[in-house]
N, C-alpha and C positions, 0 to 999 in steps of 0.2 A: 280857520284854516286847519287842515289835517296834517298827518305825519306822512313821511315817505317810507314805505315798507318794502323790503326785499325778501323774497322767498327763495331760499337756497335748497335745491332738491325738489323743484316745483313739479316735476313729472312723476315723482314717486307717490306711494300710497299716502304718506303723511303730508307731503308737500301739497297734494291736491286737497287734502282735508284742511290744511292751513287756509287755503283760499276759500273753501266752502264756509268755514267758520267765521273768517273775517267778514265775508259778505252777510252771513246770517245775523251776526251781532252788530252790524252797522259800525264796524270799527272805524274810528276817525282817521281814515287814510285818504289823502288826496292823490297819491300815486303808489301803485303796487307794481313791482318789477319781478318777473319770474326768471329764475336762474337755474341752470343745470349744466351738465357736461356738454362738450362740443357736439356729441352725437345727437343731442336733442335740440340743438339750435334751430329755430324756425318753426318748431312744433307749436301747437296752440294748446293752452289749458284754460279751463273755464274759471271765471271769477264771478260768482253770482249767476243769476239766470240769464242775463242778457249780454254779459261781457266776456270776451276771450282775450287772453294775453299771449303774445308771442314770447317764446323762451329765448333768453340771451345766454351767452357763453360766460359761465362763472369765472373761468380762468382770466378772461379779458376785462371783466367788469370792474369799474372804478366805484368803490363804495362811498366816495366823498359826497356828502349831502344826504345820505341815507340816515334816517333816525333809528329805525328798528329793523333788525334782521331776525327772521324766523328760519332756523337752519336744521335740515334733516337730510344731509347727503351721504351719510356714512361717516364713521369715526375718522378714518384716514384723511378724507377730504376736508372734514371739519377742522382737523388739527392744523391744516394749512390756512384755510380761508376765514375761519371765525376770528382768529387774532388779527388777520388783515383787515377785516371789516371793523373790528373794535378800534384798531389803530387809526382808522379813517374817521372815527367819531361816532359810530353807531353803537347802540346797545344790542348785543347778540344774545338771543334766547336759543340755546343749542339743545337739540333733541337727541344727539348722539351720546355714546358712552364716554367719549374722550375726556371731557372736563369734569365729570361728576364728582370724582374724589379729589380734585384739586382743592387744597385748603383755602385758596384765594378765590374760588368760584362758588357762589351760593348754589345750593341744590334745593329747589323750591317747589312746593305745592301750596298755592295761595291759601287754601282752607286750613293748612297745617302750620306753616312756618313763614308767613308773609313777612315777618320781621326781618328775615334773613336777606330780603331784597336790598337792604341798605348797603350790603357788601359788594354790590355789582361793580362799583367804580374801581375796585382794585385791578381788574383785568378787562372790564367792559363786557363781561360774559356772565350769563346766568344759565345754569344747567337744568334741563328737564330730567326728572328721574326715569328709570326704567318703568315700562308700562305696568308690570306686575307689582312692583313696589308701590307705585303711585296710588293705584286703587286701594291697596291694602291700608296705607297710612291714612288715607282720607277717613276710612271707617275706624281705624284704631285711635286716632287723635282724641276724640271725645271720651272714649273709654279710658284712655291713659290719663286724661285730665281728672276723671272721676275716681279712679281706683288704682292707678299706677300699674302698668304692664311690666311684669318681670321677665316673661318668656313667651315667645311666639313659635308655634310649630305650624308651618304652612305647606300644603300641597297644592300646586297650581295645575290648572287645566287650560293651557294656552292655545289660542287659535293660530291657524297658519298665517294669517295676515301679519302677525308679529315677526315673521321671517321674510316678509315682502311679497310682492306680486307674483314672482316666480313660484313661491311656495304655495300660494293659493291656486295657481294654475296647475301645479303638480297634484294637489288634492283633487281638483276637478278632473284632470286627465286620468288619474289612477281609478277614480270612481267609475268613470265612463268605461275604461278598459276592462274593469272587472265585470261590469254588466254585459259586455259584448264578448267576453272570453278572450280578450287580448292580453298579452304578457304585461306585467307591471314591473317597471324598472325605476327604482329610486334614483333621483338625481340631486335634488336640493336637500332631501333628508337622508339619513343614514339607513333607514328602513322604510318599508311601505307605510304611508300615512293613512291611506284610505282604509276605513274599517279597522283602525289600529290606533294604539297610543304609543308614544315614544318618550321614555324617561331620560331625555337628553336634549338640552337647549344650550347652545354655545359650546365652547371648548371645555375639555376636562382639565381640572387643576390637580396639583400634587396630592391634595388630601382626599381626592375621590369625588369631590363636589364638582358641579359644572360652574362656569362663569356666571350663568344666569342665577344660579342659587347663591353664589358669592355676592352678586349685585344686591339681591334682596336683603342679605344680612347687613352689608356695610352701608347701603343707602338708607335703610330704616334707621340705623343708628345715627347717621348724619342728620337726617331730617327730623326725627322724632325724639330720640334720647339715646345717647351712647351706652347707657347702662342696660338697655334691653337685650336679652339673649334671643337670638333668632336662628332657627334651623329650617331649611327649605328643601323641598323636592319639586323640581319644575318639570312638567310633562307637556309635550305637544300632543294635541288631540285633533281629530278630523272635523274641525269647525272652521268656517271662513272668517268670521269676525266675532270678537267677544271673548275675554278671558274670565275664567271662574277660579275661585280659590276656596279651599276648605281650610279654615283657620282655627287653631286651638290656642287659647290664651290662658296664662297663669298670672293672676293679679295679686298685688300686695294686700289689697283690702277686699272685703266681701262686696260683691255686686251681683245681685240675682238677675235672672233673665228678664224679669218684668222691668226692673230699673234700666237694664242695658237697652232694652227695646225702646223705652221712653227717651233715653239719652240720644240714641242714634236717630230717633224720629225727629229730633230738633236740630240735628247737626247739619251744618252747611255742606251742600254737595252730596248729601246722603238721602236715599229714599228707602224706607223699610217696607218690604212686602213679605209678611211672615204669618201666613194662616196655616194652622196645623190641619191641613186637609189636602187631598190630592190636587196638585197644581197650585197650591198656595205659596209658591216660591218663584223666583226668577231664574231663567236660564239664558245662556248667551244669545240664542236666536232672537230673544225678545228685547235685547238692549242695543242691537245694531242701530246706529243713528241717534242714540240717546246720550244726553250729557251726564246724568248722575251716576254715582256709585250706588248700586243696589245691594241691600243686605237682607238675607233670609235665613231660615233655620237657626235662629238665635236660641240657644239652650244651655243650661248648666252642664258642666262636665263634672260628675261626682267623683272622678278618679283622682283628681288633684285638688289641693286646697285652693279655693277661689278660682275655679276653672270655668271657662266659657267657650262655647263653640259658635262659629259664624260661617255662613256661606256668602261670599262676596263676588259680585259679577259687575263687569263694566265693559263698555266698548273701548277696546285697546287703542283704536286709531283716533278716537275723540278724546275722552278724558285721559286715556293712557298716553297721549302724545300731543296732538294738535290743539285741542281745547285748552289743556293746561298751559301750553305756551302762550296762547292768546290771552288767557286769564292773567298770566304773569305780566304781559304787556299792558293790559288794562289796569292792573294793580300799580304798575310803575307810574302810569299817568295819574291815577287817582291819588296816589301818595306823593305826587309832585316830585318823583325821583327824576323825571325827564323834564327838560325845559318845554314850555308851551310851544306848540307848532307855530311857525311864523306865518 
């Protein structure tokens, strides 16, 4: 017998990806319930190739009897309903930012810190990291184990899907408008996104960084090692799906590029494509629909002691959100953190 699974935010980008991945991976679910706001009640969402699910009202839904909740409805909604689901006895895997820095909520990437799953019983909630943090720590973990990372300098190139469907639509609409000479009016973004880049994701903080940049700093410390120093510049780019990152590392011990390439080539969840020739690297358009974190452009940085440069790319809707959540659920089952389904 399988588990009863509820998808909160089932009509959103990540919610739909939850459903796709559960079906693709043959997750042991006997019953899957799609939940969203009242305005989406009665709509249908796909679950696998042959099944559709009708959306139910999140506000009215009774979570009693649900084993696992995969949640991505936005932080404010999650703040209300994730604790409600946990109180009813479900384990909630939450993709929003609301619980990530709660000391009683594990922040987990299974390839990096699966041991932290044991702490889920404190509140019944496990947090999914921010998409840009997640792909970075998957690549950094094996290097940190080998040579200890002291400092990370990262610049991100984040796709519009990270800001939701409306943001993707804005990129499409602006691109079309430019080609037909129509006016371009930013709505979701602060400036034109088509044929442009915007060094601003989330709100600004007192120190001049954005909240997205802050997330990368504090989440990396919580997941990987609190001693690591991190500085980030997060940029929105005119891409539909797939985040890329240029990462510079300063290590405690020497690790040359050949060793780094070999270590990453054996790391779980990582694929190295790094040929020093035109096209011998991975770009966001190539990772859409793919599960791994891809690493290219591995090279020594001679300007700092024990320096290393990486180019990291991943599908932000899959590994950066939905896939990681499903992998957490799988790890809970494998590690017998959840009781066997009745």
